[in-house]
N, C-alpha and C positions, 0 to 999 in steps of 0.2 A: 504494500499500500504506500502511496506517495504522501509526503507531509510537506505541504507548501503553506506559507504564511500569505501568499497573494490571493485576495478573495476572488479575483477574476478567474483563477484557475479551478474554482469549485463550482460544480453545476448542481443545483437543487434538483432532487429527484423528479419532481413534476415536469421539469423543463428538459429532461434528458431526451424524450422522443424527438424533439426538434433537432437534436443534434445526431440522430441515428438514421441511416438510410431506411426508407420505408416507414418511418414514424411508428415504431411499435407501440402497443397500448401500454399505459402505465402499469397495468397489472403484469405485463410481460417484464418490465424492468424491475418490478418488485420481486417477481419469481427469480430473476437473475441474481438479485442481491440476497434473498432468502435461502433459495434451494440451489441455485446454480443451474448450469446447463453443461453436459458433457464432463462433469467433474470439475468445473470452474466456477466461482462465485465472482460476482462483481463487487469489489471493496467499496465500502461506504463508511461515512462517518457522521456522527450526530453532533451538530453545533445547535445549541439553544433550542432543543426539542425538534429541530428540522434536520432531515437526512440529506447529505451531500455526496457527490462521487467527484473524485479528481479527474480533470480532464485527461491526463496521462493514463489513468487507470482504465478509463472508458475506452480509450484508443487501443490500449493493449488488450482488453477483454474482446473487442470487436474484431481485431486482427487474428487473435488466436482462434476465435470462433470461425472465421473465413478459411483458416488453414484447415480446420477439421473438416469443413465441407469439401475442400479439394482432395482429402483422403477418402472421403465417402464416394466422390466421382470416380476416383482411381479403382475403389473397390467394386463399383457398379461396372466399369469397363472390364475388369478381370473376370467378373461373373458372367458378362456377356460373351467374352471370348471362350470361356470354359463350356458354356451352352452351345455355342456354335461348333466347337471341337467334339462334343458329344453328338451333336446332330450328324456331323460328317461321319463319325464312327458308325453310328446306327445305320446310315445310308450305305456305308460300305459293306456292312453285314447284311444288307438286304431287307431291313426292317422298313415297312412303309410309315412315312411321317405325314402329319397333317401339314396343309399348305400354310403359308405365313398368315396369321390372323384368322385361320378357320379351324374348325373342330373336326376330329376324324369320325367318320361314320361307324357305328357299331356294326360288327357282322351279324346277320340274322340267321 
């Protein structure tokens, strides 16, 4: 957590959605602070009964979240490649496959 005495570096929690792409709902911000997401919590500090987040902490939290998304995309790509390899292997064995987007008909 960052400690800075410059008041302009601290963002009140209700104002955070304006600083985040997509303007998430305030409940989403509260969830990031209280429970976190993907094992990371958004650090916050209480000043005079109001909760604030340091600008640097917000940037770090958002950048780590976007990195997790790219990992998820790589995992999806790997899954698609494995599925394609399995399809090719089944075709080589002579197993009939459904057409893309279609369902196989059950033999009667």
